[in-house]
C-alpha positions in Angstrom: -96.0 -23.1 -115.9 -95.3 -23.7 -112.6 -95.3 -27.5 -113.3 -92.7 -27.0 -115.4 -90.6 -25.0 -113.5 -90.7 -27.5 -110.6 -89.8 -30.3 -113.0 -86.7 -28.6 -114.3 -85.5 -27.7 -110.9 -86.2 -31.5 -110.2 -84.2 -32.4 -113.2 -81.0 -30.0 -112.4 -81.3 -31.2 -108.9 -81.4 -34.9 -109.9 -78.5 -34.3 -112.5 -76.3 -32.7 -109.8 -76.9 -35.6 -107.4 -76.2 -38.1 -110.4 -72.9 -36.5 -111.3 -71.7 -36.1 -107.9 -68.7 -38.3 -108.3 -65.2 -38.8 -107.0 -62.6 -37.9 -109.8 -58.9 -37.5 -109.6 -56.4 -34.9 -110.8 -54.4 -36.4 -113.7 -50.6 -36.7 -113.6 -50.1 -33.0 -114.7 -48.0 -31.5 -112.0 -50.1 -28.8 -110.8 -53.7 -27.7 -112.4 -55.4 -24.6 -111.7 -58.8 -24.2 -110.2 -60.5 -20.9 -111.7 -63.8 -19.1 -110.9 -65.5 -20.0 -113.9 -65.3 -22.3 -117.0 -62.6 -20.4 -118.9 -58.8 -19.6 -118.9 -59.5 -16.2 -118.6 -61.3 -16.8 -115.0 -59.3 -16.0 -111.7 -57.5 -18.9 -110.6 -58.9 -20.0 -106.8 -56.0 -22.4 -106.2 -53.6 -24.5 -107.6 -54.1 -28.6 -107.3 -51.7 -31.2 -107.3 -51.5 -34.0 -109.1 -53.3 -36.9 -107.5 -55.4 -34.7 -105.5 -59.2 -36.1 -104.8 -62.2 -34.0 -106.0 -65.8 -34.2 -106.0 -67.7 -33.7 -109.4 -70.6 -31.2 -109.0 -71.3 -30.0 -112.5 -69.8 -31.3 -115.7 -69.6 -30.0 -119.1 -68.0 -30.3 -122.2 -64.8 -28.7 -121.7 -64.8 -27.7 -118.0 -66.3 -29.2 -114.8 -66.9 -27.6 -111.8 -65.5 -29.4 -108.6 -65.1 -29.2 -104.9 -62.3 -29.6 -103.2 -61.7 -31.5 -99.8 -61.4 -28.0 -98.2 -64.7 -27.3 -99.5 -63.8 -24.9 -102.3 -65.6 -25.1 -105.4 -64.3 -24.0 -108.9 -63.9 -25.1 -112.7 -61.1 -27.4 -114.0 -60.4 -28.3 -117.5 -61.8 -32.1 -118.2 -58.4 -33.3 -119.6 -57.1 -32.9 -116.2 -59.5 -35.0 -114.4 -59.8 -39.0 -114.2 -61.8 -41.5 -112.6 -59.1 -43.6 -111.2 -55.9 -42.7 -109.3 -53.0 -41.7 -111.7 -50.5 -44.3 -112.2 -47.7 -42.4 -110.6 -49.5 -42.5 -107.4 -50.2 -46.0 -107.7 -46.9 -46.6 -108.6 -45.8 -44.6 -105.4 -48.1 -46.8 -103.2 -46.8 -50.0 -104.8 -43.5 -48.8 -104.0 -44.4 -48.1 -100.5 -45.9 -51.8 -100.4 -43.0 -53.2 -101.9 -40.7 -51.8 -99.6 -42.9 -52.5 -96.5 -43.3 -56.1 -97.6 -39.5 -56.2 -98.4 -38.7 -55.0 -94.7 -41.3 -57.7 -93.3 -39.9 -60.3 -95.5 -36.2 -59.5 -94.3 -37.5 -59.4 -90.8 -39.3 -62.9 -91.3 -36.2 -64.3 -92.9 -33.8 -62.7 -90.0 -36.3 -64.5 -87.7 -36.9 -67.6 -89.4 -32.9 -67.9 -89.5 -32.8 -67.3 -85.7 -35.5 -69.9 -85.3 -33.3 -72.2 -87.3 -30.2 -71.6 -85.4 -32.4 -72.1 -82.1 -34.0 -75.5 -83.6 -30.3 -76.6 -84.2 -29.3 -76.0 -80.8 -32.3 -77.4 -79.5 -31.7 -80.4 -81.5 -28.2 -80.9 -80.5 -29.0 -80.1 -76.4 -31.7 -82.9 -77.3 -29.4 -85.0 -78.8 -27.2 -84.6 -75.7 -29.9 -85.4 -72.9 -30.8 -88.4 -74.9 -27.0 -89.5 -75.1 -26.7 -88.4 -71.3 -30.0 -90.4 -70.5 -28.6 -93.4 -72.1 -25.6 -93.8 -70.3 -27.6 -93.0 -66.9 -30.1 -96.1 -67.9 -27.0 -97.9 -68.6 -25.4 -96.9 -65.3 -28.5 -97.6 -63.4 -28.9 -101.2 -64.9 -25.3 -102.0 -64.0 -25.5 -100.5 -60.5 -28.9 -102.4 -60.1 -26.8 -105.6 -61.3 -24.0 -104.6 -59.1 -26.3 -104.1 -56.0 -28.2 -107.0 -56.5 -24.7 -108.9 -56.8 -23.5 -106.9 -53.6 -26.5 -107.9 -51.7 -26.2 -111.5 -52.4 -22.3 -111.4 -51.4 -23.3 -109.4 -48.3 -25.8 -112.1 -47.2 -23.3 -114.7 -48.3 -20.6 -112.8 -46.3 -22.8 -113.0 -43.3 -23.8 -116.3 -43.2 -20.3 -117.4 -43.7 -19.3 -115.1 -40.8 -22.0 -116.7 -38.5 -20.5 -120.2 -39.8 -16.9 -119.0 -39.1 -18.0 -117.6 -35.9 -19.6 -121.1 -34.9 -16.8 -122.9 -36.1 -14.3 -120.5 -34.1 -16.5 -121.2 -31.0 -16.0 -124.9 -31.4 -12.8 -124.8 -31.9 -12.4 -123.0 -28.8 -14.1 -125.2 -26.8 -12.2 -128.0 -28.7 -9.1 -126.5 -27.7 -10.0 -125.9 -24.3 -10.9 -129.7 -23.9 -7.7 -130.5 -25.4 -5.6 -128.5 -23.2 -7.7 -129.9 -20.1 -6.9 -133.3 -21.6 -3.1 -132.5 -22.1 -3.2 -131.3 -18.8 -4.7 -134.4 -17.2 -2.5 -136.4 -19.1 0.5 -134.3 -17.7 -0.4 -134.5 -14.6 -0.9 -138.4 -14.9 2.8 -138.9 -16.3 4.2 -136.4 -13.7 2.4 -138.6 -10.8 3.4 -141.8 -12.5 7.1 -140.7 -13.2 7.2 -139.5 -9.2 5.6 -142.7 -8.4 8.2 -144.3 -10.3 11.0 -142.4 -8.6 9.7 -142.7 -5.2 9.6 -146.7 -6.0 12.9 -146.8 -7.1 14.3 -144.3 -4.0 12.3 -146.9 -1.8 13.9 -149.8 -3.6 17.1 -148.3 -3.8 17.2 -147.5 -0.1 16.3 -151.3 0.8 19.1 -152.5 -1.5 21.6 -150.5 0.6 20.1 -151.5 4.0 20.2 -155.2 2.8 23.8 -154.4 1.6 25.1 -153.1 5.0 23.6 -155.9 6.9 25.2 -158.1 4.8 28.5 -156.7 5.3 28.1 -156.3 9.2 27.5 -160.2 9.0 
Protein backbone atom coordinates (compact mmCIF):
# COMPACT_ATOMS: atom_id res chain seq x y z
CA UNK A 1 0.00 0.00 0.00
CA UNK A 2 2.83 2.40 0.87
CA UNK A 3 4.46 1.54 -2.41
CA UNK A 4 1.36 2.55 -4.39
CA UNK A 5 1.08 5.78 -2.43
CA UNK A 6 4.74 6.60 -3.15
CA UNK A 7 4.28 5.81 -6.84
CA UNK A 8 1.18 8.05 -6.96
CA UNK A 9 3.03 10.92 -5.30
CA UNK A 10 5.91 10.53 -7.78
CA UNK A 11 3.48 10.55 -10.70
CA UNK A 12 1.86 13.75 -9.41
CA UNK A 13 5.24 15.40 -8.86
CA UNK A 14 6.61 14.33 -12.23
CA UNK A 15 3.42 15.38 -13.99
CA UNK A 16 3.74 18.80 -12.35
CA UNK A 17 7.35 19.07 -13.57
CA UNK A 18 6.40 17.96 -17.08
CA UNK A 19 3.59 20.51 -17.34
CA UNK A 20 5.66 23.36 -15.86
CA UNK A 21 5.91 25.24 -19.15
CA UNK A 22 5.66 28.88 -20.09
CA UNK A 23 2.43 30.17 -21.57
CA UNK A 24 1.12 33.61 -22.57
CA UNK A 25 -2.16 35.35 -22.06
CA UNK A 26 -4.01 35.62 -25.39
CA UNK A 27 -5.04 38.76 -27.23
CA UNK A 28 -7.92 39.29 -24.86
CA UNK A 29 -7.43 42.66 -23.22
CA UNK A 30 -7.86 41.55 -19.59
CA UNK A 31 -8.23 38.08 -18.00
CA UNK A 32 -9.24 37.20 -14.47
CA UNK A 33 -7.09 34.97 -12.27
CA UNK A 34 -9.30 33.08 -9.74
CA UNK A 35 -8.73 31.05 -6.64
CA UNK A 36 -10.19 27.93 -8.24
CA UNK A 37 -11.40 26.41 -11.52
CA UNK A 38 -14.73 28.18 -11.85
CA UNK A 39 -16.20 31.58 -12.62
CA UNK A 40 -17.81 31.56 -9.19
CA UNK A 41 -14.41 31.55 -7.49
CA UNK A 42 -12.85 34.74 -6.12
CA UNK A 43 -10.80 36.88 -8.48
CA UNK A 44 -7.21 37.21 -7.31
CA UNK A 45 -5.85 39.51 -10.00
CA UNK A 46 -6.56 40.90 -13.45
CA UNK A 47 -3.95 39.81 -15.99
CA UNK A 48 -3.17 41.86 -19.08
CA UNK A 49 -2.84 40.43 -22.56
CA UNK A 50 0.61 39.12 -23.40
CA UNK A 51 1.70 38.59 -19.79
CA UNK A 52 3.83 35.50 -19.24
CA UNK A 53 2.62 32.81 -16.78
CA UNK A 54 3.97 29.44 -15.65
CA UNK A 55 1.70 26.42 -16.00
CA UNK A 56 1.50 24.39 -12.77
CA UNK A 57 -1.53 22.14 -13.16
CA UNK A 58 -3.42 21.87 -16.48
CA UNK A 59 -7.02 20.63 -16.70
CA UNK A 60 -9.68 20.28 -19.38
CA UNK A 61 -11.20 23.76 -19.05
CA UNK A 62 -9.09 25.49 -16.42
CA UNK A 63 -5.34 25.65 -15.75
CA UNK A 64 -3.51 26.50 -12.59
CA UNK A 65 -0.73 29.03 -13.27
CA UNK A 66 1.91 31.07 -11.43
CA UNK A 67 2.51 34.74 -12.21
CA UNK A 68 5.94 36.42 -12.25
CA UNK A 69 4.90 37.93 -8.90
CA UNK A 70 4.68 34.32 -7.58
CA UNK A 71 0.90 34.55 -7.17
CA UNK A 72 -0.93 31.35 -8.14
CA UNK A 73 -4.46 30.89 -9.43
CA UNK A 74 -6.71 29.43 -12.09
CA UNK A 75 -7.43 30.74 -15.56
CA UNK A 76 -9.59 29.52 -18.44
CA UNK A 77 -7.64 27.49 -21.02
CA UNK A 78 -9.00 29.51 -23.95
CA UNK A 79 -7.10 32.54 -22.66
CA UNK A 80 -3.74 30.70 -22.80
CA UNK A 81 -1.51 30.24 -25.84
CA UNK A 82 1.97 28.77 -26.28
CA UNK A 83 3.29 31.72 -28.26
CA UNK A 84 3.21 35.43 -27.78
CA UNK A 85 0.05 37.18 -29.03
CA UNK A 86 0.16 38.62 -32.53
CA UNK A 87 -0.49 42.08 -31.15
CA UNK A 88 2.67 41.99 -29.05
CA UNK A 89 4.66 40.55 -31.91
CA UNK A 90 3.30 43.29 -34.14
CA UNK A 91 4.21 45.95 -31.59
CA UNK A 92 7.68 44.48 -31.24
CA UNK A 93 8.04 44.38 -35.02
CA UNK A 94 6.87 47.99 -35.20
CA UNK A 95 9.44 49.01 -32.58
CA UNK A 96 12.16 47.09 -34.41
CA UNK A 97 11.05 48.62 -37.70
CA UNK A 98 11.08 52.10 -36.17
CA UNK A 99 14.52 51.52 -34.70
CA UNK A 100 15.76 50.17 -38.03
CA UNK A 101 14.17 53.11 -39.86
CA UNK A 102 15.91 55.57 -37.54
CA UNK A 103 19.15 53.67 -37.93
CA UNK A 104 18.70 53.60 -41.69
CA UNK A 105 17.98 57.34 -41.76
CA UNK A 106 21.03 57.98 -39.63
CA UNK A 107 23.16 55.78 -41.87
CA UNK A 108 21.74 57.51 -44.95
CA UNK A 109 22.55 60.91 -43.47
CA UNK A 110 26.03 59.71 -42.58
CA UNK A 111 26.41 58.31 -46.09
CA UNK A 112 25.36 61.65 -47.56
CA UNK A 113 27.88 63.45 -45.36
CA UNK A 114 30.58 60.98 -46.36
CA UNK A 115 29.73 61.45 -50.04
CA UNK A 116 29.98 65.23 -49.66
CA UNK A 117 33.24 64.89 -47.76
CA UNK A 118 34.55 62.47 -50.38
CA UNK A 119 33.59 64.90 -53.14
CA UNK A 120 35.30 67.76 -51.30
CA UNK A 121 38.41 65.68 -50.76
CA UNK A 122 38.38 64.61 -54.42
CA UNK A 123 38.22 68.25 -55.52
CA UNK A 124 40.97 69.14 -53.06
CA UNK A 125 43.07 66.27 -54.35
CA UNK A 126 42.54 67.43 -57.94
CA UNK A 127 43.56 70.97 -56.94
CA UNK A 128 46.65 69.66 -55.16
CA UNK A 129 47.58 67.52 -58.16
CA UNK A 130 47.14 70.52 -60.47
CA UNK A 131 49.21 72.68 -58.14
CA UNK A 132 51.86 69.97 -57.94
CA UNK A 133 51.98 69.79 -61.75
CA UNK A 134 52.43 73.58 -61.92
CA UNK A 135 55.13 73.51 -59.25
CA UNK A 136 56.92 70.66 -61.05
CA UNK A 137 56.73 72.57 -64.33
CA UNK A 138 57.99 75.74 -62.65
CA UNK A 139 60.79 73.74 -61.07
CA UNK A 140 61.83 72.31 -64.42
CA UNK A 141 61.76 75.79 -65.98
CA UNK A 142 63.69 77.22 -63.05
CA UNK A 143 66.21 74.40 -63.27
CA UNK A 144 66.68 75.02 -67.00
CA UNK A 145 66.89 78.76 -66.50
CA UNK A 146 69.27 78.27 -63.60
CA UNK A 147 71.52 76.13 -65.81
CA UNK A 148 71.37 78.80 -68.52
CA UNK A 149 71.97 81.51 -65.92
CA UNK A 150 75.00 79.69 -64.56
CA UNK A 151 76.31 79.24 -68.07
CA UNK A 152 75.70 82.92 -68.84
CA UNK A 153 77.36 83.86 -65.57
CA UNK A 154 80.36 81.72 -66.40
CA UNK A 155 80.56 83.22 -69.91
CA UNK A 156 80.16 86.70 -68.45
CA UNK A 157 82.99 86.10 -66.00
CA UNK A 158 85.19 84.77 -68.79
CA UNK A 159 84.29 87.72 -71.01
CA UNK A 160 84.89 90.11 -68.12
CA UNK A 161 88.33 88.59 -67.57
CA UNK A 162 89.10 88.81 -71.26
CA UNK A 163 87.85 92.41 -71.37
CA UNK A 164 89.92 93.28 -68.33
CA UNK A 165 93.00 91.78 -70.00
CA UNK A 166 92.30 93.62 -73.25
CA UNK A 167 91.65 96.82 -71.32
CA UNK A 168 94.97 96.43 -69.56
CA UNK A 169 96.70 95.80 -72.88
CA UNK A 170 94.94 98.79 -74.43
CA UNK A 171 95.99 100.95 -71.52
CA UNK A 172 99.58 99.88 -71.91
CA UNK A 173 99.35 100.45 -75.65
CA UNK A 174 97.92 103.92 -75.10
CA UNK A 175 100.69 104.70 -72.62
CA UNK A 176 103.30 103.46 -75.08
CA UNK A 177 101.66 105.43 -77.90
CA UNK A 178 101.49 108.54 -75.76
CA UNK A 179 105.15 108.16 -74.88
CA UNK A 180 106.04 107.59 -78.53
CA UNK A 181 104.06 110.63 -79.65
CA UNK A 182 105.67 112.67 -76.93
CA UNK A 183 109.12 111.62 -78.11
CA UNK A 184 108.19 112.35 -81.72
CA UNK A 185 106.81 115.75 -80.77
CA UNK A 186 109.97 116.50 -78.84
CA UNK A 187 112.00 115.43 -81.86
CA UNK A 188 109.92 117.55 -84.19
CA UNK A 189 110.13 120.44 -81.77
CA UNK A 190 113.85 120.07 -81.47
CA UNK A 191 114.14 119.70 -85.22
CA UNK A 192 112.03 122.84 -85.80
CA UNK A 193 113.97 124.69 -83.17
CA UNK A 194 117.22 123.61 -84.77
CA UNK A 195 115.99 124.76 -88.15
CA UNK A 196 114.99 128.10 -86.67
CA UNK A 197 118.35 128.46 -84.95
CA UNK A 198 120.22 127.56 -88.14
CA UNK A 199 118.01 129.97 -90.12
CA UNK A 200 118.61 132.67 -87.56
CA UNK A 201 122.33 132.09 -87.68
CA UNK A 202 122.31 132.02 -91.47
CA UNK A 203 120.22 135.23 -91.55
CA UNK A 204 122.53 136.91 -89.11
CA UNK A 205 125.56 135.88 -91.17
CA UNK A 206 123.94 137.19 -94.32
CA UNK A 207 123.31 140.59 -92.70
CA UNK A 208 126.89 140.85 -91.57
CA UNK A 209 128.12 140.06 -95.05
CA UNK A 210 125.78 142.64 -96.56
CA UNK A 211 127.03 145.23 -94.12
CA UNK A 212 130.63 144.48 -94.98
CA UNK A 213 129.84 144.71 -98.64
CA UNK A 214 128.21 148.11 -98.25
CA UNK A 215 131.14 149.46 -96.30
CA UNK A 216 133.51 148.51 -99.06
